[in-house]
C-alpha positions, 0 to 999 in steps of 0.5 A, spaced: 621 745 411 620 742 404 613 740 405 611 747 408 614 750 401 610 746 397 603 747 401 604 754 401 602 756 394 596 751 395 594 754 401 594 761 398 590 758 392 584 755 396 584 762 400 583 766 394 577 761 391 574 761 398 574 769 398 571 769 391 566 764 393 564 768 399 564 775 395 559 771 390 554 769 394 548 774 395 546 778 401 543 773 406 540 778 410 536 781 404 529 779 404 529 778 397 536 775 396 537 779 389 544 778 387 543 785 382 541 792 384 539 793 377 531 795 376 526 790 373 522 793 367 517 790 363 515 794 356 508 794 353 507 797 346 500 799 344 498 802 337 494 808 338 492 809 330 492 804 325 499 799 325 503 802 319 510 799 317 513 806 319 510 805 326 512 797 326 519 800 325 519 805 330 517 799 335 522 795 333 527 800 333 525 802 340 525 794 342 532 793 340 535 799 343 531 797 350 533 790 349 541 791 349 541 795 355 545 791 360 543 795 366 536 793 366 532 786 367 527 785 362 521 781 365 514 780 365 509 785 368 508 781 374 515 781 376 517 788 374 518 794 379 517 799 373 512 798 368 513 802 361 507 803 356 509 805 350 504 808 345 505 809 338 501 814 334 502 817 327 498 822 323 499 824 316 507 827 317 508 826 324 509 821 329 508 821 337 511 816 342 508 817 349 511 813 354 507 812 361 512 809 367 509 806 373 513 804 379 510 798 383 503 800 380 503 807 381 504 812 376 511 815 376 513 819 370 510 820 363 514 822 357 512 824 350 516 825 344 514 828 337 517 829 330 516 828 323 516 821 320 523 822 316 526 822 323 523 816 326 530 813 328 532 820 332 525 820 336 526 812 338 533 814 340 530 820 344 525 816 347 530 811 350 534 816 353 529 819 356 526 813 359 533 811 361 534 817 365 528 817 368 528 810 371 536 810 372 535 816 376 529 814 380 532 807 381 539 810 384 535 815 389 531 809 391 537 804 392 541 810 396 535 811 401 535 804 402 542 804 404 
């Protein structure tokens, strides 16, 4: 009887470890063996006009905002499910940010944000929000249709 009391907590611990291991393994029936349902996204930046310090700051701001998004996998273009081409253009007093989103090498969405140079950080924030909304909505729709 005393031996059963000593082994009971060990059996419970081993059962919990086994359950954690089984829940961690990928879905073996999936063709891709992906452990994540996050979208795989690649970003490319192009400067339509001359690359000024203001445009470089805007590109860095956009890159930093997209880099901290833990909902996405930031990968190379050949591994990406979504390719995003961000074009930056500056006229005398305004900035235009244009993003073309391709899903599996097919055009999917196009976003344009324009504004004065003084509000460049708000333009970056607006572009990232629109990109996030577009990609996450499409990705969730695609995942729900596959289930």
